[in-house]
PAZAPA-4460 file (N, C-alpha, C; in steps of 0.05 Angstrom, whole numbers, plus 32768, in hexadecimal, padded with zeros to 4 digits):
% residues 206
    n_x    n_y    n_z   ca_x   ca_y   ca_z    c_x    c_y    c_z   seq   type   mol
   7ADC   8969   78FB   7AF5   897A   78FC   7B07   8978   78E3     1      X     A
   7B0C   8988   78D4   7B24   8981   78C2   7B3E   8980   78CD     2      X     A
   7B41   898F   78E0   7B5E   898F   78EF   7B58   8981   790C     3      X     A
   7B5C   8968   790F   7B54   8961   7925   7B6B   896A   793E     4      X     A
   7B61   896C   7959   7B74   8970   796B   7B6E   8957   797D     5      X     A
   7B81   8947   7984   7B80   892C   7992   7B8E   8932   79AC     6      X     A
   7B85   892E   79C5   7B93   892E   79DF   7B9A   8910   79E5     7      X     A
   7BAF   890A   79ED   7BB3   88F3   79FD   7BB9   88F1   7A19     8      X     A
   7BAC   88EB   7A27   7BAB   88ED   7A49   7BB2   88CE   7A54     9      X     A
   7BBB   88D3   7A6D   7BC0   88BD   7A7E   7BD1   88C1   7A94    10      X     A
   7BD0   88AF   7AA9   7BE2   88AE   7ABC   7C00   88AD   7AB2    11      X     A
   7C14   88B3   7AC8   7C33   88AF   7AC3   7C33   8896   7ABD    12      X     A
   7C46   8891   7AA7   7C4E   8876   7AA0   7C3F   8867   7A8E    13      X     A
   7C28   8872   7A85   7C14   8862   7A78   7C1D   8861   7A5A    14      X     A
   7C2E   886F   7A50   7C38   886D   7A33   7C2E   8883   7A1F    15      X     A
   7C24   889A   7A2E   7C1B   88B0   7A20   7C35   88BE   7A0B    16      X     A
   7C4A   88C0   7A12   7C5A   88CC   7A03   7C63   88BA   79E6    17      X     A
   7C69   88A1   79EA   7C6D   8890   79DB   7C5A   888D   79C1    18      X     A
   7C3C   888E   79CF   7C26   8889   79BB   7C24   88A3   79A9    19      X     A
   7C26   88B8   79B9   7C27   88D4   79AA   7C38   88D4   7990    20      X     A
   7C53   88CC   7998   7C64   88CD   7987   7C5C   88BC   7971    21      X     A
   7C57   88A5   7975   7C4F   888D   7960   7C39   889B   794C    22      X     A
   7C24   88A5   795D   7C0E   88AF   7949   7C13   88C8   793B    23      X     A
   7C26   88DC   7948   7C30   88F0   7938   7C3A   88EC   791F    24      X     A
   7C4F   88D4   7921   7C5D   88D3   790C   7C4A   88C2   78F4    25      X     A
   7C3B   88B0   78FF   7C24   88A2   78EA   7C10   88B1   78DC    26      X     A
   7C05   88C5   78E9   7BEE   88D5   78E3   7BFB   88EF   78D6    27      X     A
   7C15   88EF   78D9   7C23   890E   78D2   7C13   8926   78E1    28      X     A
   7C10   8922   78F6   7C02   8937   7903   7C19   8946   7916    29      X     A
   7C10   895E   791C   7C23   896E   792D   7C24   8962   7947    30      X     A
   7C3A   8962   7957   7C3E   8954   7972   7C42   896D   7989    31      X     A
   7C31   896D   7999   7C34   8980   79B0   7C40   896F   79C6    32      X     A
   7C58   8974   79D0   7C6A   8963   79E3   7C63   8971   79FE    33      X     A
   7C61   8958   7A0F   7C62   8963   7A2D   7C7B   896E   7A36    34      X     A
   7C77   8987   7A45   7C95   8992   7A4C   7C9F   8984   7A68    35      X     A
   7CB3   8974   7A69   7CBB   896C   7A7D   7CD7   8976   7A86    36      X     A
   7CEA   8970   7A71   7D0D   8971   7A75   7D0E   8992   7A7D    37      X     A
   7CFD   89A0   7A72   7D02   89C1   7A72   7CEE   89CF   7A87    38      X     A
   7CE0   89BC   7A9C   7CCF   89C5   7AAE   7CE2   89D0   7AC7    39      X     A
   7CDC   89E7   7ACF   7CED   89F5   7AE8   7CE5   89E8   7B01    40      X     A
   7CD0   89DC   7B00   7CC5   89D5   7B1C   7CC1   89B9   7B22    41      X     A
   7CC3   89A8   7B0C   7CBA   8989   7B12   7CD0   897C   7B28    42      X     A
   7CEA   8982   7B25   7CFE   897A   7B36   7CF2   897D   7B55    43      X     A
   7CF2   8997   7B5B   7CEB   89A1   7B75   7CCD   8996   7B7C    44      X     A
   7CBC   8993   7B6A   7CA3   898B   7B74   7CA3   896F   7B7E    45      X     A
   7CB3   895D   7B6E   7CB2   8942   7B78   7CC2   893F   7B94    46      X     A
   7CD5   8951   7B97   7CE1   8954   7BB3   7CD2   895E   7BC7    47      X     A
   7CBF   8971   7BC1   7CAF   897E   7BD6   7C97   8985   7BCB    48      X     A
   7C81   8972   7BC9   7C65   8977   7BB9   7C5C   8992   7BCA    49      X     A
   7C56   8990   7BE1   7C49   89A4   7BEB   7C51   89C0   7BED    50      X     A
   7C6A   89C4   7BEA   7C7B   89DF   7BE6   7C77   89E8   7BC8    51      X     A
   7C77   89D7   7BB3   7C78   89E0   7B97   7C5E   89D3   7B85    52      X     A
   7C49   89CA   7B90   7C39   89C1   7B81   7C28   89D6   7B74    53      X     A
   7C1E   89ED   7B7F   7C14   8A02   7B73   7C26   8A0F   7B5B    54      X     A
   7C3E   8A13   7B63   7C52   8A21   7B4E   7C52   8A10   7B34    55      X     A
   7C54   89F1   7B3C   7C53   89DC   7B23   7C3D   89E3   7B14    56      X     A
   7C23   89E0   7B1B   7C08   89E4   7B12   7C06   89FD   7B02    57      X     A
   7C10   8A0F   7B11   7C0E   8A28   7AFD   7C1B   8A2A   7AE9    58      X     A
   7C34   8A1E   7AE9   7C46   8A1A   7ACE   7C3A   8A0B   7ABC    59      X     A
   7C2F   89F7   7AC3   7C24   89E1   7AB0   7C09   89F1   7AA2    60      X     A
   7BFA   8A00   7AB4   7BE5   8A11   7AAB   7BED   8A25   7A91    61      X     A
   7C00   8A2C   7A98   7C07   8A47   7A85   7C14   8A37   7A6B    62      X     A
   7C26   8A26   7A73   7C35   8A17   7A5B   7C23   8A0D   7A47    63      X     A
   7C12   89F9   7A56   7C01   89E8   7A44   7BEC   89F9   7A37    64      X     A
   7BE2   8A10   7A40   7BCE   8A24   7A35   7BD9   8A2F   7A1A    65      X     A
   7BF1   8A36   7A20   7C05   8A42   7A08   7C0A   8A2F   79F0    66      X     A
   7C10   8A13   79F8   7C12   89FE   79E5   7BF7   89FC   79D3    67      X     A
   7BE5   89FA   79E7   7BC3   89F5   79DB   7BBD   8A09   79C9    68      X     A
   7BC1   8A21   79D3   7BBA   8A38   79C0   7BC9   8A3B   79A8    69      X     A
   7BE0   8A2D   79A9   7BF7   8A31   7994   7BED   8A1E   7978    70      X     A
   7BD8   8A09   7982   7BD3   89F3   796D   7BBA   8A02   795C    71      X     A
   7BB3   8A1E   795F   7B9E   8A27   794D   7BAB   8A2D   7932    72      X     A
   7BC5   8A33   7931   7BD6   8A3D   791B   7BDC   8A22   7909    73      X     A
   7BDD   8A0D   7915   7BE6   89F5   7909   7BD4   89EA   78F3    74      X     A
   7BDB   89E6   78DD   7BCA   89E0   78C4   7BC5   89B9   78C2    75      X     A
   7BCD   89B0   78D7   7BCE   8991   78D0   7BBF   898B   78EC    76      X     A
   7BBA   8972   78ED   7BB0   8963   7907   7BC8   8968   791F    77      X     A
   7BB9   8966   793A   7BCC   896B   794F   7BCA   8956   7964    78      X     A
   7BDB   894B   796B   7BDD   8939   7980   7BEC   8943   799A    79      X     A
   7BDD   8946   79B4   7BE9   8952   79CA   7BEF   893A   79DF    80      X     A
   7C0A   893B   79EB   7C10   892D   79FE   7C08   8938   7A18    81      X     A
   7BF2   8931   7A21   7BE5   893E   7A3E   7BDD   8958   7A3B    82      X     A
   7BC9   8963   7A4B   7BBB   897C   7A43   7BB7   898D   7A5F    83      X     A
   7BAF   89A6   7A59   7BA5   89BA   7A6F   7B91   89AA   7A81    84      X     A
   7B7C   89A0   7A6E   7B66   8991   7A7F   7B69   897C   7A96    85      X     A
   7B7E   896D   7A94   7B88   8958   7AA7   7B95   8964   7ABB    86      X     A
   7BA4   897A   7AB1   7BB3   898A   7AC9   7BA2   8993   7ADE    87      X     A
   7B88   899E   7AD3   7B77   89AD   7AE7   7B63   8997   7AF4    88      X     A
   7B5E   8983   7AE4   7B45   896B   7AEE   7B53   8955   7AFC    89      X     A
   7B6D   8951   7AFC   7B7D   893D   7B06   7B8D   8942   7B18    90      X     A
   7B9F   894F   7B11   7BBB   8956   7B24   7BB6   896D   7B37    91      X     A
   7BAB   8982   7B2C   7BA8   899B   7B3F   7B91   8993   7B53    92      X     A
   7B7C   8983   7B48   7B62   897C   7B5D   7B70   8968   7B71    93      X     A
   7B81   8952   7B66   7B90   893E   7B77   7BA0   894E   7B8D    94      X     A
   7BB2   8961   7B83   7BC1   896E   7B96   7BB3   8980   7BA7    95      X     A
   7B9C   8988   7BA0   7B8C   899D   7BB2   7B83   8988   7BC7    96      X     A
   7B74   896F   7BC4   7B65   895E   7BD2   7B7D   894D   7BE2    97      X     A
   7B93   894C   7BDD   7BA7   8942   7BED   7BB2   8956   7C01    98      X     A
   7BB0   896B   7BFD   7BB8   897F   7C14   7BD2   898A   7C05    99      X     A
   7BDB   898B   7BF2   7BF4   8993   7BE6   7BF0   89B5   7BDA   100      X     A
   7BD7   89B8   7BCF   7BD1   89D5   7BCB   7BBC   89DC   7BDE   101      X     A
   7BBE   89F2   7BE7   7BA9   89FF   7BF8   7B91   8A04   7BE7   102      X     A
   7B7B   8A08   7BF5   7B61   8A10   7BEC   7B61   8A28   7BE0   103      X     A
   7B72   8A3E   7BE8   7B72   8A5D   7BDE   7B83   8A54   7BBE   104      X     A
   7B9A   8A48   7BC4   7BA6   8A45   7BA8   7B9A   8A34   7B93   105      X     A
   7B8B   8A23   7B9C   7B7A   8A10   7B89   7B64   8A23   7B7D   106      X     A
   7B57   8A30   7B8E   7B44   8A48   7B80   7B4E   8A58   7B6E   107      X     A
   7B66   8A62   7B76   7B76   8A74   7B60   7B7A   8A67   7B45   108      X     A
   7B83   8A4A   7B47   7B8C   8A3D   7B36   7B72   8A37   7B23   109      X     A
   7B5C   8A31   7B2C   7B49   8A28   7B1F   7B37   8A3D   7B10   110      X     A
   7B3A   8A54   7B1C   7B30   8A6E   7B10   7B40   8A79   7AF3   111      X     A
   7B5C   8A70   7AF7   7B68   8A74   7AE0   7B68   8A61   7ACC   112      X     A
   7B66   8A4C   7AD8   7B5B   8A31   7AC3   7B40   8A37   7AB5   113      X     A
   7B2D   8A43   7AC1   7B13   8A49   7AB4   7B18   8A59   7AA2   114      X     A
   7B26   8A70   7AA4   7B2B   8A85   7A8F   7B39   8A76   7A77   115      X     A
   7B4F   8A67   7A7C   7B5C   8A5C   7A68   7B4D   8A44   7A58   116      X     A
   7B3F   8A37   7A66   7B2F   8A1E   7A56   7B1D   8A27   7A44   117      X     A
   7B12   8A3F   7A4A   7AF9   8A4C   7A39   7B04   8A57   7A18   118      X     A
   7B1E   8A59   7A1E   7B28   8A68   79FE   7B38   8A4E   79F0   119      X     A
   7B3C   8A3B   79FE   7B4D   8A23   79EF   7B3A   8A15   79DA   120      X     A
   7B43   8A10   79C2   7B34   89FE   79B0   7B30   89E2   79BB   121      X     A
   7B19   89DB   79BA   7B10   89BF   79C2   7B20   89A8   79B4   122      X     A
   7B26   8993   79C1   7B2D   897D   79B7   7B1C   896C   79A6   123      X     A
   7B24   895F   7993   7B12   894D   797E   7B0D   8937   798D   124      X     A
   7B27   892D   799B   7B22   8911   79A5   7B35   8913   79C1   125      X     A
   7B34   8902   79D6   7B40   8900   79EE   7B48   88E2   79EB   126      X     A
   7B64   88DC   79EA   7B69   88BF   79ED   7B72   88B9   7A07   127      X     A
   7B66   88A9   7A16   7B6C   88A9   7A31   7B77   888B   7A36   128      X     A
   7B94   888A   7A41   7BA3   8875   7A44   7BA4   886A   7A61   129      X     A
   7B9D   884D   7A65   7B9A   8845   7A80   7BAD   8830   7A7E   130      X     A
   7BBA   8827   7A9A   7BC4   880B   7AA1   7BC3   8809   7AC3   131      X     A
   7BC5   87F0   7AC6   7BC7   87EE   7AE6   7BD6   87F9   7AF4   132      X     A
   7BD8   8804   7B09   7BEB   8811   7B1C   7C08   87FF   7B18   133      X     A
   7C07   87E5   7B1D   7C22   87D6   7B23   7C2F   87D7   7B05   134      X     A
   7C20   87DB   7AED   7C2F   87DF   7AD3   7C3A   87F9   7AD4   135      X     A
   7C30   880F   7ADB   7C36   8827   7ADD   7C4F   882C   7AEC   136      X     A
   7C55   881D   7B02   7C66   8820   7B16   7C7F   8811   7B06   137      X     A
   7C7B   87FA   7AFB   7C91   87ED   7AEB   7C9B   8802   7AD6   138      X     A
   7C8B   880C   7AC5   7C96   881F   7AB0   7CA3   8839   7ABB   139      X     A
   7C98   8842   7AD3   7CA4   885E   7ADF   7CC3   8856   7AE6   140      X     A
   7CC2   8840   7AF2   7CDF   8837   7AFD   7CF0   882D   7AE5   141      X     A
   7CE8   8826   7AD2   7CF8   8819   7AB9   7CFF   8832   7AA9   142      X     A
   7CF4   8849   7AA9   7CFD   8861   7A9B   7D14   886D   7AA3   143      X     A
   7D17   8869   7AC1   7D2F   8875   7ACC   7D30   8891   7ACD   144      X     A
   7D1B   88A3   7ACD   7D1D   88C1   7ACF   7D24   88C4   7AEE   145      X     A
   7D36   88DB   7AF5   7D3A   88DF   7B11   7D20   88E7   7B21   146      X     A
   7D11   88FC   7B14   7CFD   8907   7B26   7CE7   88F4   7B23   147      X     A
   7CE3   88DE   7B18   7CD0   88C9   7B16   7CD1   88BF   7B2E   148      X     A
   7CE7   88BA   7B3B   7CEE   88AB   7B55   7CEB   88C0   7B6E   149      X     A
   7CE4   88D8   7B68   7CE0   88E6   7B84   7CC2   88ED   7B84   150      X     A
   7CBD   88E3   7B9D   7CA0   88E8   7BA3   7C86   88D8   7B97   151      X     A
   7C93   88C3   7B84   7C7A   88B3   7B78   7C7E   8896   7B83   152      X     A
   7C65   888F   7B8B   7C66   8875   7B98   7C4B   886B   7B8B   153      X     A
   7C49   8854   7B91   7C2F   8842   7B88   7C15   884F   7B90   154      X     A
   7C13   885D   7BAA   7BFB   8868   7BB5   7BF6   8881   7BA4   155      X     A
   7C09   8890   7B9C   7C04   88AE   7B91   7C00   88A2   7B6F   156      X     A
   7C09   888F   7B67   7C01   8889   7B4C   7BE1   887F   7B4B   157      X     A
   7BDB   886E   7B60   7BC1   8864   7B60   7BAD   887E   7B65   158      X     A
   7BB5   888B   7B77   7BA3   88A2   7B7E   7B9E   88BA   7B60   159      X     A
   7BB6   88B9   7B51   7BB0   88C8   7B39   7BA0   88B8   7B25   160      X     A
   7BA1   889F   7B27   7B93   8891   7B19   7B75   888F   7B19   161      X     A
   7B6D   8894   7B39   7B51   8897   7B3E   7B47   88B6   7B32   162      X     A
   7B57   88C8   7B33   7B50   88E4   7B2E   7B4D   88E3   7B11   163      X     A
   7B5B   88D8   7B03   7B55   88CF   7AE7   7B3C   88C3   7ADD   164      X     A
   7B34   88AF   7AE9   7B1B   88A1   7AE8   7B04   88B4   7AEC   165      X     A
   7B04   88C6   7B01   7AEE   88D7   7B04   7AEF   88EC   7AF1   166      X     A
   7B07   88F8   7AE3   7B04   890C   7AD3   7AF6   8901   7ABA   167      X     A
   7B06   88E6   7AAD   7AF8   88DC   7A93   7AD7   88D3   7A98   168      X     A
   7AD0   88D0   7AB1   7AB8   88C2   7AB2   7AA3   88E1   7AB1   169      X     A
   7AB1   88F9   7AB3   7A9F   890F   7AB9   7AA9   8922   7A99   170      X     A
   7AB8   891B   7A8B   7AC5   8927   7A75   7AAB   892A   7A5B   171      X     A
   7AA6   893C   7A53   7A8F   8940   7A3E   7A99   8952   7A25   172      X     A
   7AB0   895D   7A25   7AB9   896E   7A15   7ABB   895F   79F7   173      X     A
   7AC8   8949   79F6   7ACE   893F   79DA   7ACA   891C   79E0   174      X     A
   7AC4   890C   79CD   7AC7   88F0   79D2   7ADF   88E5   79DE   175      X     A
   7ADC   88D3   79EE   7AF4   88C6   79F9   7AFD   88AA   79F1   176      X     A
   7B11   88A1   79E6   7B18   888C   79DD   7B31   887D   79F7   177      X     A
   7B27   8868   7A01   7B38   885F   7A14   7B43   8844   7A10   178      X     A
   7B62   8847   7A14   7B71   882E   7A0F   7B7E   8823   7A26   179      X     A
   7B80   880D   7A2A   7B8D   87FE   7A40   7BA5   87FB   7A39   180      X     A
   7BBE   8805   7A3F   7BD8   8804   7A31   7BE9   87EC   7A3E   181      X     A
   7BDD   87DB   7A53   7BE5   87C5   7A5D   7BDE   87AE   7A4A   182      X     A
   7BC6   87B0   7A3A   7BBB   879D   7A2E   7BC0   87A2   7A0B   183      X     A
   7BCA   87B7   7A09   7BCE   87C0   79E9   7BEC   87C7   79E7   184      X     A
   7BFD   87B9   79DF   7C1A   87BF   79DA   7C1C   87C9   79BF   185      X     A
   7C13   87E3   79BF   7C1A   87F3   79A3   7C35   87F6   7999   186      X     A
   7C46   87F5   79AC   7C65   87F8   79A4   7C71   87DD   7993   187      X     A
   7C67   87C5   799F   7C76   87AC   7997   7C61   87A4   797F   188      X     A
   7C48   87AA   797D   7C34   879B   7970   7C28   87AB   795F   189      X     A
   7C2D   87AA   7943   7C27   87BD   792F   7C09   87BA   792A   190      X     A
   7BFC   87A3   792D   7BE0   879F   792B   7BCC   87B2   793E   191      X     A
   7BD9   87B0   795A   7BCF   87C3   7974   7BD4   87DF   796C   192      X     A
   7BE5   87E8   7960   7BEB   8803   795C   7BD8   8807   7940   193      X     A
   7BD7   87FA   792B   7BBF   8801   7919   7BA4   8801   7923   194      X     A
   7BA1   87EE   7935   7B83   87F5   7941   7B81   880E   794D   195      X     A
   7B93   8814   795F   7B93   882E   796C   7B92   8849   7954   196      X     A
   7B9B   8847   793F   7B98   885D   7929   7B7E   8858   7921   197      X     A
   7B72   883E   791A   7B5A   883E   790E   7B48   8847   7921   198      X     A
   7B47   883F   7939   7B36   8848   7950   7B35   886A   794C   199      X     A
   7B4B   8874   7951   7B4C   8891   794F   7B3D   889F   7933   200      X     A
   7B43   8896   7920   7B38   889E   7906   7B19   889C   7907   201      X     A
   7B0F   8885   7911   7AF3   8881   7913   7AE6   8898   7927   202      X     A
   7AF8   889D   793C   7AEE   88B3   794A   7AEC   88D0   793C   203      X     A
   7B03   88D5   792E   7B00   88F2   7927   7AF8   88ED   7906   204      X     A
   7AED   88DD   78FC   7AE9   88DA   78E2   7AFB   88D7   78CE   205      X     A
   7B17   88D1   78D5   7B2A   88D1   78BF   7B28   88BB   78B0   206      X     A
***
């Protein structure tokens, strides 16, 4: 593909946003940011997941689908901070199996997701970031966002990590490039970052 679409996926605190910003600047690609600060449901969700989980996931579905469809008009490479795919296959599935979303609401969500997913341009590459749960918890605590501290504990992060592994094991829509961010300090080590850039170019033929 002459105009690659690269999705960066991974658990909370794994380093997605930082890597997306760095790659976007290095490769001169269009950056699609994850909407957090203007999300009208996120704070309520972390205060009461059962009451707001379905609302939050519907918001993400619509917002990320609009973002993803919007990249079809971009004339350069695109790099996306999280995607509609992990919303459905990680977070919505986890919330359903945890009893935070009812079966009826989950069925409704997945029907809508199926319609949306069929019309989205497929990614060229999925960059999957991982790190041990204790490292993720340290990073979440260090970044100091108020809603990060509501409803997020080690068990929740570990559970989400397991759903990510299940999703990645079954993912077939494009190649997956896995990076352990606990072992690769791409922020401080230029060579580590250069290796990631080279790896991405190898996958997409850059």
